[in-house]
N, C-alpha and C positions, 0 to 999 in steps of 0.2 A: 744211273748216275746223273744227277742234275748238272746241267752245264753252268759253269760259274762265270764265263766270259760275258760281261754285260753287253758288249757290242753284238755278240752272236745272239743273245737273248732278245735284243731289240730288232734284229734283222728279219725282214720278210723274205724268206727263201722262195725262189721261183715266182716272184710276184708278177712279173710280166706275163708269164705263162698262165697263171691262175686267172688273169684278166681276159684271156682269150679263150672263147668257148671251143676252139679247135682242140685244145689240150684237155683231156678228161681229168677232172679233179681227183678221182680215186687213184689214178696212176701218178699224178703229181704229188699226192700225199706220200706215196712210196718213195718218190725222189727226194722229197723234203726230209723224210725219215733217214734216208741214206746220208744226206748232208749233216743232219744232227748227230747221227751215230759217228760220222767222221770227226765231228767236234768233240764228242765224248772220248773217242780214242786218242785224239791229240792231247786232251787234258789228262787222260790216264797215263799215256806213254811218254808224254813230253819229249817229242823228237828234238834232238840237239842240233841238227843241221838239215839242210835242204834234202840231202839224200834220204834221210830217215823220214822226212815229211812226204817225199815222193812215194815211198813204199806204202804209206797210209792212203794217199790219194789214189794210187793205182788200184788198191783193193776197192775203194769206193767207186771208182770209174768202172771197174768190172761189174759192179752191182748195177750201175746205170745201163751197161750193155745188156744185161738181162731184162731190163724194163722195155727195151725196144719192141719185143714181141707183144707186150701188153699194150703199148701205145698203138701198134698196128691192129691188134684185135679190137681196139676201141675206135678204129677209123682215123687214127692220128699217126704221127711219127716224130722222131727226134730230127727235125729239119733245121735249117739255118738259124732261125730265131731261137729255137730251143737249145741248139748247140751253144750259141753265144750266151744265153742266159745261164745255162748250167755252168759253162766255163767261167763266167763272171762270178758266180757264187762260189766255185772252188777257189778262185783267186781271193775273194772276200775272206773266206775261211783262213787261207794261208796268211793273209795280211793281218787279220784279227788276232792271230796267234804268234805274231812277231816275225813273219816271213814275207815282208813286202817286196823283197827281191826275187820271189819265186817266179819261175818261168811259167806263164799261163799255159803254154802248150805242154810242158812237161807234167804239169799237174794232172792233165787229162790225157796223157800220151797213150794210155791203154784203150782209149775209146774206139769203138767201131761204128760210131754214128757221126 
């Protein structure tokens, strides 16, 4: 399903991480895909409130949790810079879909990184 939100289509997800060679592009590509699939789910399911949005972001966060092993296998990890960049992209998604009051921590509350 193509994403229809123009702000999302113009956004460079994980941009700061792609610019840093410490973070492997092939793993970042998977993270970018997780974020884009989150956008697709939001467009398809159209959550009516923050609680419904948090259910969707929890599932996406759990997918990022699974990427931690891939980062480690590539000699990297989801550390402070990565946590902040990923969290900012989750908040960007929430805001782009009409939830600017979303709690940044609740969006990624399921994280173990």
